[in-house]
C-alpha positions, -999 to 999 in steps of 0.1 A, spaced: 565 -832 -424 540 -863 -424 547 -867 -384 532 -835 -377 495 -846 -393 501 -879 -374 477 -884 -345 464 -913 -320 431 -920 -316 429 -904 -284 446 -872 -300 424 -868 -327 395 -874 -300 409 -844 -280 411 -824 -314 372 -833 -324 362 -821 -288 381 -790 -287 361 -780 -320 331 -791 -308 331 -770 -275 345 -739 -296 310 -747 -321 289 -745 -289 303 -712 -273 304 -693 -307 269 -705 -311 258 -692 -274 278 -660 -281 256 -652 -313 220 -665 -304 220 -661 -264 213 -625 -249 236 -618 -221 228 -583 -218 206 -570 -189 176 -550 -189 176 -533 -161 199 -502 -172 205 -483 -143 202 -445 -152 208 -413 -133 177 -393 -132 196 -363 -118 220 -362 -149 190 -371 -176 169 -344 -161 199 -315 -168 201 -330 -201 164 -324 -209 168 -292 -196 196 -281 -217 182 -297 -250 147 -276 -244 167 -244 -237 185 -251 -270 156 -258 -288 137 -224 -271 171 -202 -284 167 -220 -322 130 -212 -322 138 -176 -312 162 -171 -337 146 -182 -367 119 -157 -359 120 -130 -384 135 -98 -376 115 -68 -374 130 -32 -385 115 2 -378 91 7 -407 68 33 -420 31 21 -416 21 42 -448 40 16 -471 32 -18 -458 25 -43 -487 5 -74 -490 36 -97 -478 46 -71 -453 13 -70 -433 7 -108 -436 41 -112 -418 28 -92 -394 0 -114 -388 -27 -88 -405 -56 -101 -424 -64 -97 -458 -93 -75 -446 -72 -53 -426 -42 -53 -449 -70 -37 -478 -85 -11 -458 -51 2 -458 -45 2 -494 -76 17 -500 -67 46 -477 -38 49 -493 -49 50 -528 -69 85 -519 -36 99 -514 -45 99 -473 -12 92 -449 -16 74 -414 3 95 -390 -2 75 -360 -6 40 -345 -42 51 -333 -47 59 -365 -34 32 -381 -58 11 -358 -84 33 -369 -82 23 -408 -73 -8 -405 -95 -23 -378 -66 -44 -363 -69 -55 -323 -54 -36 -296 -32 -71 -293 -20 -69 -327 -13 -33 -319 8 -38 -289 31 -58 -311 37 -40 -339 31 0 -331 65 4 -314 82 -5 -346 61 20 -364 85 53 -377 70 82 -390 88 109 -413 105 139 -389 80 163 -398 54 141 -384 72 129 -351 88 161 -344 69 192 -363 85 226 -364 66 252 -342 43 275 -364 52 312 -359 22 336 -357 25 370 -370 -2 395 -372 -1 395 -410 3 361 -424 27 358 -454 31 322 -454 2 320 -476 12 348 -500 27 329 -535 63 338 -539 77 359 -572 105 339 -595 125 365 -584 121 359 -548 127 322 -543 161 305 -537 175 285 -567 175 249 -558 208 242 -573 226 266 -553 202 263 -521 222 250 -488 213 225 -463 207 251 -439 182 270 -466 166 234 -473 157 230 -433 137 259 -433 107 241 -450 87 226 -424 88 189 -433 126 186 -438 150 174 -415 190 170 -408 186 137 -428 164 150 -457 184 180 -469 212 163 -471 196 135 -491 184 164 -511 217 176 -519 235 143 -526 211 136 -556 217 170 -568 255 160 -568 247 129 -584 242 152 -618 272 176 -634 249 208 -633 225 195 -605 190 198 -610 171 203 -648 135 207 -628 117 206 -594 96 177 -606 129 157 -602 125 163 -565 99 131 -566 132 111 -571 144 121 -534 135 89 -516 114 101 -483 101 135 -494 63 132 -497 43 149 -519 31 179 -492 70 188 -484 78 186 -524 49 212 -525 66 233 -498 99 230 -515 84 243 -547 71 273 -529 103 284 -517 129 273 -543 129 269 -581 156 256 -602 172 291 -618 204 276 -634 189 239 -647 217 214 -658 221 212 -696 213 184 -716 205 170 -750 168 161 -757 157 137 -783 130 134 -805 104 109 -795 94 100 -828 135 95 -840 151 90 -808 171 55 -810 174 28 -781 211 40 -771 198 75 -768 165 61 -746 185 40 -721 200 74 -715 169 89 -699 163 85 -665 138 58 -657 144 40 -691 157 9 -695 164 -13 -726 133 -30 -718 110 1 -720 132 17 -746 121 -11 -771 85 -12 -761 84 24 -769 101 22 -803 77 -7 -807 43 17 -802 61 45 -822 59 24 -850 24 9 -845 10 43 -842 33 56 -873 46 84 -845 37 98 -816 11 128 -817 16 134 -776 38 125 -748 5 112 -733 7 85 -756 36 70 -735 13 61 -709 0 32 -730 31 18 -737 35 -18 -718 53 -11 -686 56 27 -687 62 40 -653 32 66 -653 41 85 -622 73 96 -638 63 106 -673 71 144 -660 108 134 -655 107 113 -685 90 142 -705 126 166 -694 145 148 -721 121 144 -751 107 167 -773 81 162 -803 98 182 -836 
């Protein structure tokens, strides 16, 4: 083995020179930049790439815009108005108008109430969706002897629990959708309606339309229900009532304890979280005996 590691002076000088050259070339490789600053660029390809990136960016921006679906402008909330581009004053004018139980029935009337600009109106008005009785009012039939304002007797009115779609459609303001919606709501309960007041729970029925229904229909065969004594009902009994959940039932009983019993149904209005607009429906299931 020793013969492999014995070198002459000339061989050692050659090995040293080889190592030196390797070190020099490695140093040049690491510390000297041989790249050229002049990189050839294909301007046509670069422009095509930029155009493609710009088009993709525009598509992404368009996709991120919130989608606006048709809506009834009478029910615009603060958040909805803000997303549509309305300012606080314009939204407040509409809300104040609605608090007076007034209704907006056209895009022009909406602008008159809110004072929005023409440009904003042109953007959002195509999405306005008013009820059928506003957009397609039924023609009024004139008679020599107008009997439309004559109040009908109990016998003359149709039983709301047996009314058909065609009979309901005879009321001004009710089309195919609303009449079907009334029937579907009635069929949710075995036995149908308890009282006409439950029409308030049918989505899309305006107060004036409900008034017209009440002039023509009445519940003659009400659904049989078990009524609970407000001053002794348990939470489990109260939660079976429409519009009453466990939290509200707890508050009702809490107030009952503090008051040492309810003297009238109107005292329910002071219960925390009580749906005042549904009190007449809730009263259908209660007694004060």
